[in-house]
Predicted model as a PDB file, atoms N, CA, C, CB and O in Angstrom, pLDDT in the B-factor column:
MODEL        1                                                                  
ATOM      1  N   MET A   1      98.970 101.873 111.235  1.00 85.00           N  
ATOM      2  CA  MET A   1      98.604 102.130 109.819  1.00 85.00           C  
ATOM      3  C   MET A   1      99.235 100.640 109.146  1.00 85.00           C  
ATOM      4  CB  MET A   1      99.385 103.746 109.155  1.00 85.00           C  
ATOM      5  O   MET A   1      99.266 100.432 107.933  1.00 85.00           O  
ATOM      6  N   ALA A   2      99.528 100.055 109.774  1.00 91.00           N  
ATOM      7  CA  ALA A   2      99.572  98.224 109.107  1.00 91.00           C  
ATOM      8  C   ALA A   2      97.967  97.858 108.892  1.00 91.00           C  
ATOM      9  CB  ALA A   2     100.378  96.752 110.566  1.00 91.00           C  
ATOM     10  O   ALA A   2      97.450  97.219 107.975  1.00 91.00           O  
ATOM     11  N   ILE A   3      97.706  98.124 109.385  1.00 94.00           N  
ATOM     12  CA  ILE A   3      95.733  97.924 109.077  1.00 94.00           C  
ATOM     13  C   ILE A   3      95.573  98.170 107.734  1.00 94.00           C  
ATOM     14  CB  ILE A   3      94.497  99.192 109.931  1.00 94.00           C  
ATOM     15  O   ILE A   3      95.204  97.407 106.842  1.00 94.00           O  
ATOM     16  N   LEU A   4      95.987  99.658 107.685  1.00 90.00           N  
ATOM     17  CA  LEU A   4      95.348  99.979 106.766  1.00 90.00           C  
ATOM     18  C   LEU A   4      95.895  99.788 105.147  1.00 90.00           C  
ATOM     19  CB  LEU A   4      95.096 101.161 107.150  1.00 90.00           C  
ATOM     20  O   LEU A   4      95.046 100.030 104.289  1.00 90.00           O  
ATOM     21  N   LEU A   5      97.089  99.420 104.734  1.00 91.00           N  
ATOM     22  CA  LEU A   5      98.236  98.560 103.673  1.00 91.00           C  
ATOM     23  C   LEU A   5      97.259  97.806 103.746  1.00 91.00           C  
ATOM     24  CB  LEU A   5      99.917  97.925 104.025  1.00 91.00           C  
ATOM     25  O   LEU A   5      96.470  97.736 102.804  1.00 91.00           O  
ATOM     26  N   ILE A   6      97.055  96.894 105.165  1.00 94.00           N  
ATOM     27  CA  ILE A   6      96.971  95.565 104.678  1.00 94.00           C  
ATOM     28  C   ILE A   6      95.497  95.367 103.288  1.00 94.00           C  
ATOM     29  CB  ILE A   6      96.700  94.567 106.283  1.00 94.00           C  
ATOM     30  O   ILE A   6      95.441  94.651 102.289  1.00 94.00           O  
ATOM     31  N   PHE A   7      94.218  96.671 104.051  1.00 92.00           N  
ATOM     32  CA  PHE A   7      93.449  96.667 103.475  1.00 92.00           C  
ATOM     33  C   PHE A   7      93.241  97.252 101.852  1.00 92.00           C  
ATOM     34  CB  PHE A   7      92.925  97.006 104.288  1.00 92.00           C  
ATOM     35  O   PHE A   7      92.178  97.073 101.257  1.00 92.00           O  
ATOM     36  N   MET A   8      94.345  97.934 101.266  1.00 92.00           N  
ATOM     37  CA  MET A   8      94.309  99.026 100.683  1.00 92.00           C  
ATOM     38  C   MET A   8      95.208  97.474  99.570  1.00 92.00           C  
ATOM     39  CB  MET A   8      95.039 100.814 101.493  1.00 92.00           C  
ATOM     40  O   MET A   8      95.051  97.116  98.403  1.00 92.00           O  
ATOM     41  N   PHE A   9      95.959  97.046 100.525  1.00 94.00           N  
ATOM     42  CA  PHE A   9      96.208  95.524  99.035  1.00 94.00           C  
ATOM     43  C   PHE A   9      95.228  94.200  99.479  1.00 94.00           C  
ATOM     44  CB  PHE A   9      98.422  94.589  99.009  1.00 94.00           C  
ATOM     45  O   PHE A   9      95.570  93.235  98.796  1.00 94.00           O  
ATOM     46  N   LEU A  10      94.218  93.885 100.324  1.00 94.00           N  
ATOM     47  CA  LEU A  10      93.476  93.520  99.209  1.00 94.00           C  
ATOM     48  C   LEU A  10      92.296  93.568  98.657  1.00 94.00           C  
ATOM     49  CB  LEU A  10      93.544  92.758  99.145  1.00 94.00           C  
ATOM     50  O   LEU A  10      91.592  92.595  98.384  1.00 94.00           O  
ATOM     51  N   PHE A  11      92.021  94.837  98.457  1.00 94.00           N  
ATOM     52  CA  PHE A  11      90.648  95.695  97.885  1.00 94.00           C  
ATOM     53  C   PHE A  11      91.768  95.229  96.570  1.00 94.00           C  
ATOM     54  CB  PHE A  11      90.077  97.860  98.458  1.00 94.00           C  
ATOM     55  O   PHE A  11      91.353  94.345  95.820  1.00 94.00           O  
ATOM     56  N   ALA A  12      93.125  95.798  96.302  1.00 95.00           N  
ATOM     57  CA  ALA A  12      93.307  96.032  94.574  1.00 95.00           C  
ATOM     58  C   ALA A  12      93.338  94.378  94.682  1.00 95.00           C  
ATOM     59  CB  ALA A  12      95.045  97.101  93.713  1.00 95.00           C  
ATOM     60  O   ALA A  12      92.894  93.790  93.696  1.00 95.00           O  
ATOM     61  N   ILE A  13      93.674  93.819  95.448  1.00 95.00           N  
ATOM     62  CA  ILE A  13      93.033  91.773  94.947  1.00 95.00           C  
ATOM     63  C   ILE A  13      92.177  92.153  94.104  1.00 95.00           C  
ATOM     64  CB  ILE A  13      92.016  90.470  96.281  1.00 95.00           C  
ATOM     65  O   ILE A  13      92.327  92.288  92.889  1.00 95.00           O  
ATOM     66  N   ALA A  14      91.364  92.312  94.666  1.00 95.00           N  
ATOM     67  CA  ALA A  14      90.357  92.242  94.790  1.00 95.00           C  
ATOM     68  C   ALA A  14      89.324  92.370  93.534  1.00 95.00           C  
ATOM     69  CB  ALA A  14      90.302  92.945  95.655  1.00 95.00           C  
ATOM     70  O   ALA A  14      88.459  91.626  93.073  1.00 95.00           O  
ATOM     71  N   THR A  15      89.915  93.909  93.134  1.00 95.00           N  
ATOM     72  CA  THR A  15      89.885  94.574  91.939  1.00 95.00           C  
ATOM     73  C   THR A  15      90.075  93.544  91.061  1.00 95.00           C  
ATOM     74  CB  THR A  15      90.823  95.655  91.791  1.00 95.00           C  
ATOM     75  O   THR A  15      89.415  92.897  90.248  1.00 95.00           O  
ATOM     76  N   TRP A  16      91.359  93.609  91.553  1.00 95.00           N  
ATOM     77  CA  TRP A  16      92.499  92.812  90.126  1.00 95.00           C  
ATOM     78  C   TRP A  16      91.646  91.249  89.897  1.00 95.00           C  
ATOM     79  CB  TRP A  16      94.800  92.344  90.873  1.00 95.00           C  
ATOM     80  O   TRP A  16      91.973  90.858  88.777  1.00 95.00           O  
ATOM     81  N   LEU A  17      91.178  90.755  90.215  1.00 95.00           N  
ATOM     82  CA  LEU A  17      90.833  89.678  89.947  1.00 95.00           C  
ATOM     83  C   LEU A  17      89.528  90.237  89.143  1.00 95.00           C  
ATOM     84  CB  LEU A  17      90.751  88.721  91.162  1.00 95.00           C  
ATOM     85  O   LEU A  17      89.435  89.901  87.963  1.00 95.00           O  
ATOM     86  N   LEU A  18      88.424  91.141  89.754  1.00 94.00           N  
ATOM     87  CA  LEU A  18      86.960  91.256  89.573  1.00 94.00           C  
ATOM     88  C   LEU A  18      87.109  91.408  87.701  1.00 94.00           C  
ATOM     89  CB  LEU A  18      86.157  92.852  90.623  1.00 94.00           C  
ATOM     90  O   LEU A  18      86.682  90.827  86.704  1.00 94.00           O  
ATOM     91  N   ALA A  19      88.026  92.613  88.052  1.00 94.00           N  
ATOM     92  CA  ALA A  19      88.404  92.765  86.230  1.00 94.00           C  
ATOM     93  C   ALA A  19      88.505  92.299  85.412  1.00 94.00           C  
ATOM     94  CB  ALA A  19      89.131  93.029  85.749  1.00 94.00           C  
ATOM     95  O   ALA A  19      87.865  92.445  84.371  1.00 94.00           O  
ATOM     96  N   SER A  20      89.829  91.195  85.781  1.00 93.00           N  
ATOM     97  CA  SER A  20      89.851  90.390  85.127  1.00 93.00           C  
ATOM     98  C   SER A  20      89.254  89.651  84.532  1.00 93.00           C  
ATOM     99  CB  SER A  20      90.188  90.096  85.366  1.00 93.00           C  
ATOM    100  O   SER A  20      89.497  89.631  83.326  1.00 93.00           O  
ATOM    101  N   ARG A  21      88.152  88.653  85.091  1.00 92.00           N  
ATOM    102  CA  ARG A  21      86.922  87.480  84.791  1.00 92.00           C  
ATOM    103  C   ARG A  21      85.664  88.732  84.287  1.00 92.00           C  
ATOM    104  CB  ARG A  21      86.340  86.278  86.650  1.00 92.00           C  
ATOM    105  O   ARG A  21      84.599  88.186  84.001  1.00 92.00           O  
ATOM    106  N   ARG A  22      85.642  90.372  84.136  1.00 91.00           N  
ATOM    107  CA  ARG A  22      85.002  91.110  83.764  1.00 91.00           C  
ATOM    108  C   ARG A  22      85.842  91.337  81.418  1.00 91.00           C  
ATOM    109  CB  ARG A  22      85.144  92.464  85.267  1.00 91.00           C  
ATOM    110  O   ARG A  22      85.135  91.911  80.590  1.00 91.00           O  
ATOM    111  N   GLY A  23      86.648  91.002  81.192  1.00 89.00           N  
ATOM    112  CA  GLY A  23      87.768  90.696  80.722  1.00 89.00           C  
ATOM    113  C   GLY A  23      88.028  92.688  80.314  1.00 89.00           C  
ATOM    114  O   GLY A  23      87.733  93.540  79.476  1.00 89.00           O  
ATOM    115  N   ARG A  24      88.705  92.517  81.490  1.00 91.00           N  
ATOM    116  CA  ARG A  24      89.201  94.523  81.677  1.00 91.00           C  
ATOM    117  C   ARG A  24      90.328  94.133  81.983  1.00 91.00           C  
ATOM    118  CB  ARG A  24      88.474  95.839  83.049  1.00 91.00           C  
ATOM    119  O   ARG A  24      90.250  92.956  82.338  1.00 91.00           O  
ATOM    120  N   HIS A  25      91.848  94.699  82.053  1.00 91.00           N  
ATOM    121  CA  HIS A  25      93.219  94.464  82.294  1.00 91.00           C  
ATOM    122  C   HIS A  25      93.096  95.155  83.912  1.00 91.00           C  
ATOM    123  CB  HIS A  25      94.382  95.267  81.019  1.00 91.00           C  
ATOM    124  O   HIS A  25      92.910  96.248  84.447  1.00 91.00           O  
ATOM    125  N   GLY A  26      93.438  93.121  84.420  1.00 91.00           N  
ATOM    126  CA  GLY A  26      93.391  92.999  85.467  1.00 91.00           C  
ATOM    127  C   GLY A  26      94.599  94.342  86.267  1.00 91.00           C  
ATOM    128  O   GLY A  26      94.103  94.883  87.255  1.00 91.00           O  
ATOM    129  N   GLY A  27      96.088  94.848  85.866  1.00 92.00           N  
ATOM    130  CA  GLY A  27      97.383  95.335  86.266  1.00 92.00           C  
ATOM    131  C   GLY A  27      96.496  96.530  86.067  1.00 92.00           C  
ATOM    132  O   GLY A  27      97.322  97.325  85.619  1.00 92.00           O  
ATOM    133  N   LEU A  28      95.849  96.898  86.090  1.00 94.00           N  
ATOM    134  CA  LEU A  28      95.574  97.938  84.933  1.00 94.00           C  
ATOM    135  C   LEU A  28      94.728  98.701  86.532  1.00 94.00           C  
ATOM    136  CB  LEU A  28      94.391  97.289  83.020  1.00 94.00           C  
ATOM    137  O   LEU A  28      94.967  99.837  86.943  1.00 94.00           O  
ATOM    138  N   TRP A  29      93.468  97.423  87.372  1.00 94.00           N  
ATOM    139  CA  TRP A  29      92.856  97.756  88.353  1.00 94.00           C  
ATOM    140  C   TRP A  29      93.191  97.441  89.399  1.00 94.00           C  
ATOM    141  CB  TRP A  29      91.944  97.550  88.297  1.00 94.00           C  
ATOM    142  O   TRP A  29      92.741  97.550  90.539  1.00 94.00           O  
ATOM    143  N   PHE A  30      94.128  96.984  88.895  1.00 95.00           N  
ATOM    144  CA  PHE A  30      94.663  96.186  90.486  1.00 95.00           C  
ATOM    145  C   PHE A  30      95.887  97.614  90.741  1.00 95.00           C  
ATOM    146  CB  PHE A  30      95.748  93.908  90.236  1.00 95.00           C  
ATOM    147  O   PHE A  30      96.244  97.634  91.919  1.00 95.00           O  
ATOM    148  N   GLY A  31      96.315  98.345  90.185  1.00 95.00           N  
ATOM    149  CA  GLY A  31      96.552  99.548  90.486  1.00 95.00           C  
ATOM    150  C   GLY A  31      96.130 100.951  90.842  1.00 95.00           C  
ATOM    151  O   GLY A  31      96.716 101.774  91.545  1.00 95.00           O  
ATOM    152  N   ILE A  32      94.977 101.042  90.197  1.00 95.00           N  
ATOM    153  CA  ILE A  32      94.519 101.807  90.177  1.00 95.00           C  
ATOM    154  C   ILE A  32      92.797 101.169  91.516  1.00 95.00           C  
ATOM    155  CB  ILE A  32      94.601 102.210  88.502  1.00 95.00           C  
ATOM    156  O   ILE A  32      91.744 101.792  91.660  1.00 95.00           O  
ATOM    157  N   GLY A  33      93.142 100.004  92.107  1.00 94.00           N  
ATOM    158  CA  GLY A  33      92.788  99.783  93.213  1.00 94.00           C  
ATOM    159  C   GLY A  33      93.350  99.836  94.782  1.00 94.00           C  
ATOM    160  O   GLY A  33      92.788  99.942  95.872  1.00 94.00           O  
ATOM    161  N   LEU A  34      95.113  99.675  94.244  1.00 93.00           N  
ATOM    162  CA  LEU A  34      95.888  99.751  95.455  1.00 93.00           C  
ATOM    163  C   LEU A  34      95.508 101.780  96.117  1.00 93.00           C  
ATOM    164  CB  LEU A  34      97.938  99.264  94.852  1.00 93.00           C  
ATOM    165  O   LEU A  34      95.439 102.269  97.244  1.00 93.00           O  
ATOM    166  N   PHE A  35      95.349 102.412  94.614  1.00 93.00           N  
ATOM    167  CA  PHE A  35      94.937 103.701  95.298  1.00 93.00           C  
ATOM    168  C   PHE A  35      93.714 104.060  95.546  1.00 93.00           C  
ATOM    169  CB  PHE A  35      95.322 104.666  94.721  1.00 93.00           C  
ATOM    170  O   PHE A  35      93.450 105.204  95.914  1.00 93.00           O  
ATOM    171  N   LEU A  36      92.627 102.943  95.341  1.00 94.00           N  
ATOM    172  CA  LEU A  36      90.908 103.639  94.960  1.00 94.00           C  
ATOM    173  C   LEU A  36      90.663 103.213  96.153  1.00 94.00           C  
ATOM    174  CB  LEU A  36      89.675 103.014  93.571  1.00 94.00           C  
ATOM    175  O   LEU A  36      90.503 103.987  97.098  1.00 94.00           O  
ATOM    176  N   GLY A  37      90.597 101.773  96.266  1.00 90.00           N  
ATOM    177  CA  GLY A  37      90.465 101.092  97.100  1.00 90.00           C  
ATOM    178  C   GLY A  37      88.559 100.640  96.977  1.00 90.00           C  
ATOM    179  O   GLY A  37      87.967 100.682  95.898  1.00 90.00           O  
ATOM    180  N   PRO A  38      88.076 100.355  97.914  1.00 92.00           N  
ATOM    181  CA  PRO A  38      86.751 100.151  97.733  1.00 92.00           C  
ATOM    182  C   PRO A  38      85.886 100.654  96.440  1.00 92.00           C  
ATOM    183  CB  PRO A  38      86.260 100.669  98.821  1.00 92.00           C  
ATOM    184  O   PRO A  38      85.055  99.993  95.816  1.00 92.00           O  
ATOM    185  N   PHE A  39      86.340 102.120  96.185  1.00 95.00           N  
ATOM    186  CA  PHE A  39      85.685 102.622  95.027  1.00 95.00           C  
ATOM    187  C   PHE A  39      86.170 102.094  93.673  1.00 95.00           C  
ATOM    188  CB  PHE A  39      85.803 104.037  95.042  1.00 95.00           C  
ATOM    189  O   PHE A  39      85.355 101.917  92.768  1.00 95.00           O  
ATOM    190  N   ALA A  40      87.024 101.925  93.566  1.00 95.00           N  
ATOM    191  CA  ALA A  40      87.723 100.849  92.164  1.00 95.00           C  
ATOM    192  C   ALA A  40      86.904 100.172  92.339  1.00 95.00           C  
ATOM    193  CB  ALA A  40      89.224 100.005  92.063  1.00 95.00           C  
ATOM    194  O   ALA A  40      85.986 100.343  91.536  1.00 95.00           O  
ATOM    195  N   LEU A  41      86.668  99.039  93.397  1.00 92.00           N  
ATOM    196  CA  LEU A  41      86.724  97.824  93.247  1.00 92.00           C  
ATOM    197  C   LEU A  41      84.814  98.042  93.062  1.00 92.00           C  
ATOM    198  CB  LEU A  41      87.638  96.842  94.606  1.00 92.00           C  
ATOM    199  O   LEU A  41      84.293  97.082  92.496  1.00 92.00           O  
ATOM    200  N   LEU A  42      84.080  98.894  93.379  1.00 95.00           N  
ATOM    201  CA  LEU A  42      82.498  99.660  93.006  1.00 95.00           C  
ATOM    202  C   LEU A  42      82.908  99.826  91.083  1.00 95.00           C  
ATOM    203  CB  LEU A  42      82.202 101.868  94.169  1.00 95.00           C  
ATOM    204  O   LEU A  42      82.499  99.227  90.088  1.00 95.00           O  
ATOM    205  N   ALA A  43      83.569 100.576  91.233  1.00 95.00           N  
ATOM    206  CA  ALA A  43      83.788 101.274  89.624  1.00 95.00           C  
ATOM    207  C   ALA A  43      83.818  99.839  88.792  1.00 95.00           C  
ATOM    208  CB  ALA A  43      85.580 102.368  89.355  1.00 95.00           C  
ATOM    209  O   ALA A  43      83.254 100.076  87.724  1.00 95.00           O  
ATOM    210  N   VAL A  44      84.119  98.840  88.817  1.00 94.00           N  
ATOM    211  CA  VAL A  44      84.895  97.941  88.317  1.00 94.00           C  
ATOM    212  C   VAL A  44      84.163  97.022  88.559  1.00 94.00           C  
ATOM    213  CB  VAL A  44      86.126  97.823  88.701  1.00 94.00           C  
ATOM    214  O   VAL A  44      84.597  95.883  88.386  1.00 94.00           O  
ATOM    215  N   ALA A  45      82.944  97.206  88.991  1.00 93.00           N  
ATOM    216  CA  ALA A  45      81.447  96.446  89.168  1.00 93.00           C  
ATOM    217  C   ALA A  45      80.852  96.779  88.915  1.00 93.00           C  
ATOM    218  CB  ALA A  45      80.841  96.117  89.959  1.00 93.00           C  
ATOM    219  O   ALA A  45      79.921  96.056  88.560  1.00 93.00           O  
ATOM    220  N   ALA A  46      80.707  98.339  88.805  1.00 95.00           N  
ATOM    221  CA  ALA A  46      79.553  99.024  87.873  1.00 95.00           C  
ATOM    222  C   ALA A  46      79.172  98.634  86.068  1.00 95.00           C  
ATOM    223  CB  ALA A  46      80.034 100.631  87.905  1.00 95.00           C  
ATOM    224  O   ALA A  46      78.166  98.499  85.372  1.00 95.00           O  
ATOM    225  N   LEU A  47      80.843  98.562  85.883  1.00 92.00           N  
ATOM    226  CA  LEU A  47      81.149  98.179  84.550  1.00 92.00           C  
ATOM    227  C   LEU A  47      80.885  97.083  83.656  1.00 92.00           C  
ATOM    228  CB  LEU A  47      82.117  98.191  84.530  1.00 92.00           C  
ATOM    229  O   LEU A  47      81.714  96.173  83.638  1.00 92.00           O  
ATOM    230  N   PRO A  48      79.821  97.006  82.871  1.00 91.00           N  
ATOM    231  CA  PRO A  48      79.811  95.894  82.322  1.00 91.00           C  
ATOM    232  C   PRO A  48      80.684  95.563  81.864  1.00 91.00           C  
ATOM    233  CB  PRO A  48      79.141  95.722  81.690  1.00 91.00           C  
ATOM    234  O   PRO A  48      81.662  96.310  81.805  1.00 91.00           O  
ATOM    235  N   PRO A  49      80.712  93.631  81.069  1.00 89.00           N  
ATOM    236  CA  PRO A  49      81.789  92.952  81.313  1.00 89.00           C  
ATOM    237  C   PRO A  49      81.635  93.406  79.806  1.00 89.00           C  
ATOM    238  CB  PRO A  49      81.952  91.396  82.043  1.00 89.00           C  
ATOM    239  O   PRO A  49      80.535  93.570  79.278  1.00 89.00           O  
ATOM    240  N   VAL A  50      83.132  93.638  79.013  1.00 86.00           N  
ATOM    241  CA  VAL A  50      83.792  94.075  77.771  1.00 86.00           C  
ATOM    242  C   VAL A  50      83.396  92.420  76.871  1.00 86.00           C  
ATOM    243  CB  VAL A  50      85.809  94.586  78.087  1.00 86.00           C  
ATOM    244  O   VAL A  50      83.832  91.298  77.126  1.00 86.00           O  
ATOM    245  N   PRO A  51      82.886  92.652  76.303  1.00 84.00           N  
ATOM    246  CA  PRO A  51      82.022  91.742  75.286  1.00 84.00           C  
ATOM    247  C   PRO A  51      83.318  90.854  74.381  1.00 84.00           C  
ATOM    248  CB  PRO A  51      80.876  92.929  74.064  1.00 84.00           C  
ATOM    249  O   PRO A  51      84.406  91.404  74.211  1.00 84.00           O  
ATOM    250  N   ALA A  52      83.099  89.724  73.950  1.00 79.00           N  
ATOM    251  CA  ALA A  52      84.554  88.984  72.980  1.00 79.00           C  
ATOM    252  C   ALA A  52      83.635  89.157  71.582  1.00 79.00           C  
ATOM    253  CB  ALA A  52      85.179  86.765  73.436  1.00 79.00           C  
ATOM    254  O   ALA A  52      82.523  88.920  71.108  1.00 79.00           O  
ATOM    255  N   VAL A  53      85.179  89.853  71.231  1.00 78.00           N  
ATOM    256  CA  VAL A  53      84.986  89.797  69.299  1.00 78.00           C  
ATOM    257  C   VAL A  53      85.222  88.181  68.624  1.00 78.00           C  
ATOM    258  CB  VAL A  53      86.548  90.980  68.379  1.00 78.00           C  
ATOM    259  O   VAL A  53      85.977  87.211  68.694  1.00 78.00           O  
ATOM    260  N   PRO A  54      84.143  88.615  68.019  1.00 79.00           N  
ATOM    261  CA  PRO A  54      84.140  86.749  67.729  1.00 79.00           C  
ATOM    262  C   PRO A  54      85.163  86.600  65.992  1.00 79.00           C  
ATOM    263  CB  PRO A  54      81.722  85.945  67.393  1.00 79.00           C  
ATOM    264  O   PRO A  54      85.292  87.305  64.991  1.00 79.00           O  
ATOM    265  N   PRO A  55      85.513  85.699  66.313  1.00 77.00           N  
ATOM    266  CA  PRO A  55      87.215  85.133  65.571  1.00 77.00           C  
ATOM    267  C   PRO A  55      86.502  86.316  63.707  1.00 77.00           C  
ATOM    268  CB  PRO A  55      87.440  82.014  65.220  1.00 77.00           C  
ATOM    269  O   PRO A  55      85.406  86.875  63.689  1.00 77.00           O  
ATOM    270  N   VAL A  56      87.159  86.335  62.917  1.00 81.00           N  
ATOM    271  CA  VAL A  56      86.825  87.234  61.969  1.00 81.00           C  
ATOM    272  C   VAL A  56      87.546  85.289  60.928  1.00 81.00           C  
ATOM    273  CB  VAL A  56      87.866  89.396  61.993  1.00 81.00           C  
ATOM    274  O   VAL A  56      88.360  84.383  61.107  1.00 81.00           O  
ATOM    275  N   THR A  57      86.458  85.747  59.900  1.00 80.00           N  
ATOM    276  CA  THR A  57      87.171  84.403  59.310  1.00 80.00           C  
ATOM    277  C   THR A  57      87.406  84.949  57.715  1.00 80.00           C  
ATOM    278  CB  THR A  57      86.012  82.762  59.426  1.00 80.00           C  
ATOM    279  O   THR A  57      86.846  85.877  57.132  1.00 80.00           O  
ATOM    280  N   GLN A  58      88.588  83.891  57.178  1.00 77.00           N  
ATOM    281  CA  GLN A  58      88.829  84.463  55.843  1.00 77.00           C  
ATOM    282  C   GLN A  58      88.408  84.006  54.782  1.00 77.00           C  
ATOM    283  CB  GLN A  58      89.902  84.559  55.583  1.00 77.00           C  
ATOM    284  O   GLN A  58      89.331  83.340  54.314  1.00 77.00           O  
ATOM    285  N   PRO A  59      87.658  83.976  54.207  1.00 72.00           N  
ATOM    286  CA  PRO A  59      86.578  83.115  52.908  1.00 72.00           C  
ATOM    287  C   PRO A  59      87.503  82.297  51.845  1.00 72.00           C  
ATOM    288  CB  PRO A  59      85.550  84.437  51.765  1.00 72.00           C  
ATOM    289  O   PRO A  59      86.978  81.671  50.924  1.00 72.00           O  
TER     290      PRO A  59                                                      
ENDMDL                                                                          
END                                                                             
């Protein structure tokens, strides 16, 4: 049982890191990764990165 919890936590951390690097909300994906494990990691890897919003210039 302890090994399962360790793996769930490791997948949650990996999902959090990948989501943060791709411009997504890391905390939310940490929670999803905690419950879904490798499926959440695959989901965030399959999603496209969030495009950066250019700054608005005032005339």
